[in-house]
C-alpha positions in Angstrom: -1.4 -31.8 9.5 -2.2 -28.7 11.6 -5.8 -27.5 11.4 -4.6 -24.1 10.2 -3.2 -25.8 7.0 -6.8 -26.5 6.0 -8.1 -22.9 6.6 -8.3 -20.6 3.6 -8.1 -17.6 5.9 -4.9 -18.8 7.5 -3.3 -19.5 4.1 -4.2 -15.9 3.0 -2.8 -14.5 6.3 0.4 -16.5 5.9 0.8 -15.4 2.3 0.3 -11.8 3.3 2.9 -12.0 6.0 5.4 -13.6 3.7 4.8 -10.9 1.1 5.3 -8.2 3.8 8.5 -9.8 4.9 9.8 -9.9 1.3 9.0 -6.2 0.9 10.7 -5.5 4.2 13.9 -7.2 3.1 13.9 -5.6 -0.3 13.2 -2.1 1.0 15.4 -2.1 4.1 18.6 -0.9 2.3 16.7 2.4 1.5 15.2 2.6 5.0 11.7 2.3 3.6 8.6 0.7 4.9 6.0 -0.9 2.6 3.5 1.9 3.2 6.2 4.4 2.3 7.0 2.5 -0.8 3.3 2.6 -1.8 3.2 6.3 -1.4 6.2 6.7 -3.6 4.9 4.3 -6.3 1.6 6.3 -6.3 3.4 9.6 -6.7 5.8 8.2 -9.4 3.0 6.7 -11.5 0.0 9.0 -10.8 1.8 12.3 -10.0 1.1 14.8 -7.2 -1.8 13.9 -4.9 -3.8 15.5 -2.1 -3.5 13.8 1.3 -7.2 12.8 0.9 -6.7 11.2 -2.5 -3.6 9.4 -1.3 -5.5 8.0 1.6 -8.3 6.8 -0.7 -5.7 5.1 -3.0 -3.9 3.4 -0.2 -7.0 2.8 1.9 -5.4 4.6 4.9 -7.2 7.0 7.2 -5.6 10.4 8.0 -4.6 9.2 11.5 -2.3 6.7 9.9 -1.3 8.6 6.8 -0.3 11.9 8.4 2.4 10.5 10.6 3.7 8.4 7.7 3.9 11.5 5.4 5.6 13.5 8.2 8.3 10.8 8.6 8.7 10.7 4.8 9.0 14.5 4.6 11.8 14.5 7.2 13.9 12.3 4.9 13.0 14.4 1.7 11.0 11.5 0.2 7.9 13.8 -0.1 6.9 17.4 0.4 3.6 18.5 1.8 2.2 21.9 1.0 -1.1 23.6 1.7 -2.9 24.7 -1.4 -3.2 28.5 -1.6 -6.7 28.2 -3.1 -7.9 26.2 -0.2 -5.9 26.0 3.0 -7.7 22.8 4.1 -6.2 20.9 1.2 -2.7 19.6 1.5 -0.8 18.5 -1.6 1.8 15.8 -1.5 4.7 15.9 -4.0 7.9 14.0 -4.4 10.9 15.3 -2.6 14.4 15.2 -4.2 15.3 11.9 -2.5 11.8 10.5 -3.5 12.6 11.3 -7.2 16.2 10.1 -7.1 15.6 6.6 -5.6 13.1 5.5 -8.2 15.6 3.9 -10.5 17.2 2.1 -7.6 13.9 0.5 -6.7 12.9 -0.5 -10.2 13.8 -4.1 -9.5 11.3 -4.5 -6.6 8.1 -5.4 -8.6 9.9 -8.1 -10.6 11.4 -9.6 -7.5 7.9 -9.7 -5.8 6.3 -11.2 -8.9 9.0 -13.8 -9.0 8.5 -14.6 -5.3 4.8 -15.0 -5.9 5.4 -17.4 -8.8 3.8 -15.1 -11.3 5.0 -16.1 -14.8 3.7 -13.1 -16.7 1.5 -10.0 -16.6 -1.6 -12.1 -17.3 -1.0 -14.2 -14.2 -0.5 -11.0 -12.2 -3.8 -9.5 -13.5 -5.7 -12.7 -12.7 -4.4 -12.8 -9.1 -5.2 -9.1 -8.7 -8.7 -9.6 -9.9 -9.2 -12.6 -7.6 -7.9 -10.7 -4.6 -10.0 -7.6 -5.4 -13.1 -9.8 -5.6 -12.2 -11.4 -2.3 -11.7 -7.9 -0.7 -15.1 -6.7 -1.9 -17.0 -9.8 -0.9 -15.3 -9.8 2.6 -16.2 -6.1 3.1 -19.8 -7.0 2.1 -19.9 -10.0 4.4 -18.7 -7.8 7.3 -21.2 -5.0 6.7 -24.3 -6.7 8.3 -22.2 -7.5 11.4 -20.9 -3.9 11.7 -24.4 -2.5 11.3 -25.7 -4.8 14.0 -22.9 -4.0 16.4 -23.6 -0.2 16.0 -27.2 -0.7 17.1 -26.2 -2.3 20.4 
C-alpha cells in the first residue's frame, strides 16, 4: 500500500480533486468553471452582491475575482455596475444568460451529492460541519507559522 493511502491530507486532496473533476464534467456543456458556478449560485440564492461581498462569500481575493467576473460578463452571465452613491463600490447582478441557465443546472447539486455518497440532507449537513471545522482548525494551525515567517 502506498504511503499516501495512509495520509489524511492526501485523502482530502484526492477527494477534492475528484470533486473538482466531477464539477468540470457536469458544467462543461455550459462552458462554466466551478468558480463561475459558485458566483451564479450565490447570485441565484442570495441576490445581487458587491464585488467585495462576493469575494468574502467565495473566499477569493479581488485579483482572482475581477478577471473571473470580467469573463462572466463577456458571456452575459453577470453584469457589473458602479453604484451611483459610491463609485468605489461595484455591484454584481445576473445577466440574461445567468438567469436563463438556472433551471438547466438544477440537477448539479443532486449529482454531486450522489457522487459523494450523501444519502440525505442530514448527511450533507454533517459533512459540511466537519469540513468547516477542519478549515477553521487548519487556518488556526497555520497562523503561528505565518506570523513567524513575517518576522523574518
